[in-house]
C-alpha positions, 0 to 999 in steps of 0.5 A: 491473526496470520501472517497472510491477513497480517500482510493483507492489512499492511498492505491495505494500509500503506495504498491508503496513505500512499493515495493520500499522500499522493492527492496531497501532492497533487494539491500542494502542487509539490510533486516529490510527495505525490511520487511518494504516495505513488510508489506508496500504494503501489508497494501497499498493493505488492503487500497485498497481493503476496498476503492473499497470496500466503493465504492461499498456501496457507502460509 
């Protein structure tokens, strides 16, 4: 598996994990957990994009 593909998979994993944390934070009325989830979700989207760019440039 290429590095770009690995970054895409890891990014998607963090995106989903962040979404779960965000929803759990809302459900439990925990603003810190909700914020952590939002941060992780954004970081996952960035990592996923990096993987897509790496695949385009063949790295």
